[in-house]
PAZAPA-4460 file (N, C-alpha, C; in steps of 0.05 Angstrom, whole numbers, plus 32768, in hexadecimal, padded with zeros to 4 digits):
% residues 101
    n_x    n_y    n_z   ca_x   ca_y   ca_z    c_x    c_y    c_z   seq   type   mol
   82F1   880E   7495   8306   87FB   749C   830C   87FD   74BA     1      M     A
   830C   8817   74C4   8311   881B   74E0   82FB   880E   74F1     2      K     A
   82E3   880F   74E8   82CD   8803   74F7   82D0   87E5   74F9     3      N     A
   82DA   87D8   74E5   82DE   87BB   74E5   82F3   87B3   74FA     4      V     A
   8308   87C2   74FB   831E   87BD   750F   8313   87C0   752B     5      V     A
   8305   87D6   7530   82F9   87DA   754B   82E5   87C4   7552     6      W     A
   82D5   87BC   753F   82C1   87A7   7544   82CF   878D   754A     7      A     A
   82E5   8787   753C   82F4   876E   7541   8301   876E   755C     8      S     A
   830D   8785   7564   8319   8787   757F   8304   8785   7595     9      L     A
   82ED   8790   7591   82D8   878F   75A4   82CE   8772   75A7    10      L     A
   82CB   8764   7591   82C2   8748   7592   82D7   8736   759F    11      A     A
   82F0   873B   7599   8306   872A   75A4   8307   872F   75C2    12      A     A
   8305   8747   75CC   8306   874D   75E8   82EE   8741   75F6    13      S     A
   82D7   8741   75E9   82BF   8735   75F5   82C3   8717   75F9    14      G     A
   82CF   870A   75E5   82D4   86ED   75E7   82E8   86E7   75FD    15      V     A
   82FD   86F7   75FF   8311   86F3   7614   8305   86F7   7630    16      M     A
   82F4   870A   7633   82E7   870F   764D   82D4   86F8   7654    17      I     A
   82C6   86EE   7640   82B3   86D8   7645   82C3   86BE   764B    18      A     A
   82DB   86BB   7640   82EB   86A3   7646   82F7   86A3   7662    19      G     A
   82F9   86BA   766E   8304   86BC   7689   82EF   86B4   769E    20      C     A
   82D6   86B2   7697   82C1   86AA   76AA   82C6   868E   76B3    21      H     A
   82C6   868A   76CE   82CC   8670   76D9   82B7   865B   76D4    22      G     A
   829F   8662   76D2   828A   864E   76CF   8283   8641   76EA    23      G     A
   8273   862C   76E9   826A   861E   7702   827F   860B   770D    24      E     A
   8292   8601   76FC   82A4   85EC   7705   82BB   85F8   7716    25      S     A
   82C0   8611   7715   82D6   861D   7725   82CE   861E   7742    26      A     A
   82E2   861A   7754   82DD   861B   7770   82DC   8639   7779    27      A     A
   82CA   863F   778A   82C8   865A   7794   82DE   865F   77A8    28      T     A
   82E8   8678   77AA   82FD   867E   77BD   82F5   8677   77DA    29      P     A
   8308   866B   77E9   8303   8664   7805   82F9   8647   7807    30      G     A
   82F2   863A   77F1   82E9   861E   77F2   8301   860B   77F1    31      T     A
   8302   85F8   7803   8317   85E4   7804   830D   85C9   77FB    32      V     A
   831B   85BE   77E8   8313   85A3   77DE   8320   858E   77F0    33      Q     A
   8312   857A   77F8   831D   8565   7809   831F   854B   77F9    34      T     A
   8330   8539   7803   8335   8520   77F6   8338   850A   780B    35      M     A
   832F   84F2   7805   8332   84DC   7817   834F   84D2   7817    36      Q     A
   835A   84CC   782E   8375   84C2   7830   8376   84AB   7845    37      A     A
   8388   8498   7840   838B   8482   7853   83A0   8489   7867    38      R     A
   839C   8484   7881   83AF   848A   7896   83BD   8470   789E    39      V     A
   83D7   8471   789F   83E6   8459   78A7   83FA   8461   78BD    40      V     A
   8401   844E   78CE   8414   8453   78E4   8430   8450   78D9    41      E     A
   8442   8462   78E1   845E   8460   78D8   846C   8449   78E6    42      S     A
   847F   843D   78D8   848E   8426   78E3   84AC   842B   78DE    43      Q     A
   84BC   8423   78F1   84D9   8424   78EE   84E2   8408   78E3    44      D     A
   84EF   8408   78CC   84F7   83EE   78C0   8511   83F2   78B0    45      Q     A
   851F   83DD   78AC   8538   83DD   789C   8530   83DB   787F    46      Q     A
   853D   83ED   786F   8538   83ED   7852   8552   83E9   7845    47      V     A
   8555   83D4   7834   856E   83CF   7827   8574   83E5   7812    48      P     A
   858D   83ED   7811   8596   8401   77FE   85A5   83F4   77E8    49      V     A
   859D   83F8   77D0   85AB   83ED   77B9   85B1   8403   77A5    50      S     A
   85C9   8404   779B   85D1   8419   7789   85E0   840D   7772    51      L     A
   85D7   8413   775A   85E5   840A   7742   85F3   8423   7735    52      R     A
   860C   841F   772E   861A   8435   7722   8630   842A   770F    53      A     A
   8637   843A   76FC   864D   8432   76EA   8663   8446   76EF    54      T     A
   867B   843D   76EA   8692   844F   76EE   86AB   8440   76F2    55      G     A
   86C0   844D   76FB   86DA   8441   7700   86E1   8445   771D    56      T     A
   86EC   8430   7729   86F4   8431   7745   8713   8435   7746    57      V     A
   871B   8449   7755   8738   844F   7758   873F   844C   7776    58      H     A
   8757   8440   777B   8760   843C   7796   8769   8456   77A2    59      A     A
   8765   845A   77BC   876F   8472   77C9   878E   8471   77CC    60      R     A
   8798   845A   77D1   87B5   8456   77D4   87BE   843E   77C4    61      E     A
   87D6   843F   77BA   87E1   8429   77AB   87FE   8424   77B5    62      T     A
   8808   840C   77B1   8823   8406   77B9   8830   83F4   77A4    63      A     A
   8849   83F8   779F   8858   83E7   778C   8869   83D4   779D    64      V     A
   8865   83BA   7798   8874   83A6   77A7   8886   8398   7793    65      V     A
   88A0   8397   779A   88B3   838A   7789   88C7   837B   779A    66      S     A
   88D4   8367   778F   88E7   8357   779D   8903   8364   779C    67      A     A
   8913   8360   77B1   892E   8369   77B1   8941   8355   77A5    68      Q     A
   8938   833B   77A6   8947   8325   779B   8935   8316   7789    69      V     A
   893E   830E   7771   892D   82FF   775E   8927   82E3   7769    70      M     A
   890F   82DA   7767   8907   82C0   7770   88E9   82BE   776F    71      G     A
   88DE   82A7   7774   88C1   82A2   7773   88B8   8298   778E    72      R     A
   88A3   82A5   7799   8897   829B   77B2   8887   8282   77AC    73      I     A
   888D   826C   77BA   887F   8253   77B5   8868   824E   77C9    74      Q     A
   886C   8257   77E2   8857   8252   77F6   8859   8268   780B    75      Q     A
   8841   8270   7815   883F   8283   782B   8832   8273   7842    76      V     A
   883F   8272   7859   8836   8261   786F   8826   8270   7884    77      T     A
   881E   8288   787F   880E   8297   7892   87F4   829F   7884    78      V     A
   87E0   82A6   7894   87C7   82B0   7889   87C3   82CD   7890    79      R     A
   87B0   82D9   7883   87AA   82F5   7889   87A2   82F8   78A6    80      E     A
   87AE   830B   78B4   87A7   8310   78D0   87BA   8302   78E3    81      G     A
   87CB   82EF   78DA   87DE   82E1   78EB   87F5   82F4   78F3    82      D     A
   87FF   82F0   790B   8816   8300   7914   8830   82F3   7909    83      S     A
   8842   8303   7900   885C   82F9   78F6   8872   8308   7904    84      V     A
   8889   82FA   7907   88A1   8307   7913   88B6   830A   78FD    85      R     A
   88C7   831E   7900   88DC   8322   78EB   88EF   830B   78E9    86      P     A
   88F4   82FC   78FF   8908   82E7   78FE   88FC   82CC   78F5    87      D     A
   88E3   82CA   78F1   88D6   82B1   78EA   88CF   82B2   78CC    88      K     A
   88D6   829D   78BE   88D1   829B   78A1   88B4   8292   789D    89      R     A
   88A5   82A1   788D   8889   829B   7889   8883   8295   786B    90      W     A
   8898   8290   785C   8895   828B   783F   88AB   8278   7836    91      W     A
   88A7   826B   781F   88BC   825C   7813   88BE   8264   77F6    92      S     A
   88D6   8264   77EB   88DA   826E   77D0   88F0   825F   77C1    93      S     A
   88F4   8266   77A8   8908   8259   7797   8923   8268   7799    94      T     A
   8925   827D   77AA   893E   828C   77AD   8954   827A   77BA    95      M     A
   896D   827E   77B2   8983   826F   77BF   8985   8278   77DC    96      P     A
   898E   8267   77EE   8990   826E   780A   89A2   8285   780F    97      L     A
   89B7   8288   7800   89CA   829E   7804   89BD   82BA   77FE    98      C     A
   89A8   82BB   77EE   899C   82D4   77E7   8986   82DC   77FB    99      A     A
   897D   82C9   780B   8968   82CF   781F   8973   82DF   7836   100      R     A
   8962   82F0   7840   896A   8300   7857   895A   82F8   786F   101      K     A
***
């Protein structure tokens, strides 16, 4: 029985040693394999950036706007970016004249 175990171990080690042989297809040490490559000139160009993402957008700052007197704004007579003066009225509303400041 001992002889069968030793014979099996000897056969297995012989197979493993034979499997480590590189054969003819392996590259020899020091050999460099080369490959054909296409050479192109670099160019500076604009590349559009597009990003898709899902999530929630939160404002950095918020403000609560409320009226001191009840009424409804009917018309705003200025546009974004226009200069306004404190003494000039730039809106019209349904508030009574006595409540306007």
